[in-house]
N, C-alpha and C positions, 0 to 999 in steps of 0.2 A: 504494500500500500504506500502511495506517495505521501510524504509528510508535507505539512503546510510550508510553503516557501518563505513565510515570514519568520520561521524559526531557523532558517539556514542563511548563511552569507550569500549574497548574489555573486555571480561570476561574470567577468568580462573577458572574452577571448579575442586575441589580436593576431591576425594572420600576417604572413610575410610576403616576400616577393614571389611572383609567378603563381600565386594562389589567391583564392577569395575565401569568404566565410564558408563556402561549401565544403572546404577541406576539414572544417570542424564538425561536420554533420553528425558523425558518430559520437563525438564528445558531447555535443548539445543534448542528444537523446539520452546518453548515459547519465549526465549530471542532472538533467531535468527529472529523470526518473528517480533520482535520489533526493528530490525535494528542493533543488536549487533553482532560482530564477537565473537564466543564462542569456547573456547578450553576446552576439558575435557580429559587430558592425563591420561593414565594408569600409575600406579606405575611401576618402573623398573622390567622387567620380566613378567609383567601382560598385555602385549600388545595384547595377543591372546584372543579369545572369551571365554565367561563364560564356555561353555561346554568343551572346550579344557583345561582350567585351572582346572576343576574338575578332568579330567583324568590325568593331570600332574601337581599337585600342588607343586612339589618339586622345581620348578623354583623360588619360593618365600622363600625357606628355608634361615633363617638367615638375612633376609632383616630387616634393622633397621630404626629408625626415621630419623637420620641425613642423611643417604643415600637418603631417599625419599625427604627430605627438599632440599638437594643440587640439586637433579634432577629437582624439580619444580622451584628452583631459576633460573636455566638456561632457562627454558621455559618462565618464567615471564620476564626475561631480554631481551629475543628475541622479545617481543611484540613491535609493532611500537610506542606505547605509554603506560604509566603505566596502567595496567588493574585493574578492580574490581576482587579481589580474594575471592572466596566463597568456604568454606570447610565444610564438614559434618563429625562429630564424630572425628576420628583421623585427618581427613582433616581439621577440625576446629582448632586443635592444630597446624598443619602445617601452616595454614593461619596466625596465630598469630606470629609464628617464622619468617615467611617471612616478615610480616610488621615490626617486630623488626629489620630486616636487611635493612630496608629502602626501601622496595619494595612495589609496588601497589599504586593505587590512593585511594582505600578504601578496607576494608576487612570485611567479614562476617563469623563468626564462628558459625555454626549451631550444637547445642548439642555437644560442643567440649570436647574432652578428657581433663581431668584436667592438668593444667600446674604445674610446681614445686611450692610448697607453699600452695596448696590446700590440707588440711589435713584430713578432716572428710569425709570418704567414706561411703555412705549408704550401707546397706546389699544388696539391689537390685543390686548395681553396682558390688559388689563382686560375687553375684550369676551369673550375666551375664558374668563375666570374668572367672568363675570357670572352664569351659571346657579347658581353656589354663593354668591358673595359678596353677591348681591342680597337675600338673606334671612338675617338673623342667626341664625335658628333652624336653619339648615343646619350650624352649627358642630358640632352633636351628631347630625346625620343623615347619611344616605348619599344622594347625588344622581346621577341618570342624565343623560346628554346625549341630546338628540334627534339623529336622523341628520343634520339640517341643522347643528346646533351642532357635532357631531363633524367634519363636513366643513370647517367654518370653522377649527376649532382644530387638527385633526390632519392633514387630507388635502386642503388647499385647492388643491394643484397637480393633483389628479386630477379626473376627471369625477364628477358626482353618482352615476352608476351604479357606477363603480370604488370610490368612497368607501363606498357602501352595502354592497358585498361585504365590505370591511374592517371596517366597523361591525358587521355581523352576525357576523363571525368572532371579533372581539377585544373589543369594547366591553363594559364592565361598569359599574354605578354605582360611585361613588367616595366615600369618607368626606370630609366637608366640612372637618373640623378642620385638616388640613395646609394647606389653602389660606388659612384664616384665620390660621394661625400664620405663614405666609410673608408675607401681606399686612400684618400688624401688626409684623413683626420689627424695623423701624427705630424703633418706638415703645417697645420694651422693652429692658431692660438685658441680660438673658440669654435671648434667644429660642432656640427650638429650631433655628433656621437658622444659628446662630453657627458660624463656622469660623475657626480660628487661621491667618489668611492670612500671618502672619510666621514660621510654623514652617519652620525650615531643615533639619529632619531627616526630614521625611515622604517617602514614596515619590513618584516623578515623577507628574505629572498632565497629562493632555491634555484640553483643553476643545474640544468640537466644536459648531459652530453651523450652522444652515441658513439660507441667504439668503432663503428663501420662508416661513420659520416665522412664524406669527401668534402662537402661544402664548408662545414664548421667542425673540423676534427676535434676530438676530445682534448687535444693539446691546447687548442685555442680557448676552450671553455675553462680549462684549468688555469690558463694565464689570466682570464677574467676573474676567476675565483681568487687568485692570489692578489689581484689589485685591491680587493676589499679587506685584506688581512688586518689593516689598522683600524677598521671601523668596529665599534662595539655593538652595532646592530647585528641581528642574526643573519648569517650567510651560510648556506649549506650547499653541498655539491653531491650529485649522484650520477653515475654512469651506467647506461644500459649497453652491455658489451657488444652486441651484434646488431645494433640499430643503425639504419641509414638516416639520412637527413630527414626524410619524410616519416618520422616516428609517430606522427599524429594520425597516420593512416596505413602504415605498413603492418604486416602481420605482427600480432601481439601488441598492437597499440593500446589494448586494454590495460596491460601492465603499466604503461606509462601514465595513462589517464588516472588509474586508481592510485598510483604512488603520489602523483601530484595532488590529488584531492585529499588523500589521507594526511599528507604532510601539512597542507595549508589549514585544514580544519582542526587538526591536532594543535597547531600553534595558536590559532584564534581561540579555541576552547580553553586552553591553559592560560592565555594572556588576554582576556577580553578588554576591549578599550584601547589596546596598543595600536 
């Protein structure tokens, strides 16, 4: 039996590049079935369905990280109570920025795009981003991945046939600007990827890595985790050994979803009001 949603913290899900809220469809059903009010807003301009975005991707041209963060800040502030914020990939970076702004009851960053200060990028990350970063003109354009590129970057633990089904269901072109912002962050004084890693009063943060991730390998997530080591706020790390980047929809996604919710609810229950 579903519990009253008023007794459970609301949840806001933040998708990343090359995906839309449709990628969260299984998580929405699972969390709603456990009594949570779940919101999974699309980035500005991406409120239409996957198929329509593929036909008209120009609505995302030039969209940047700060605009997306500001958009989600309004949504989080409109919640009846501070929500659990869960973000995947670039959505994981957005989650950390939102927590840094004093928002949320808890935050989970799943395979998050690196924050400013993470320096050592593996070759697999560069290869995953190459379809965008290889052309400076893509900064103001929207770029699609081929099925083969998507397989490498998102679903490398699956067969090509399994990956193709996911690609057809979820993939959309993505704005190039956020990747250029992330790639040049350490060369700028105040980049869009900046996070106050010394903040002692933010909500607790869980960083999740996938041991088979090509796009954001576990080494990058561990570097992010180390950036928070001087903060007195709660920061935890967990790694799923054989998960690819698309851990929110790959086989055994339920393990990730359940671990995320258990961690967040446990903290909120033990420390109400924080």
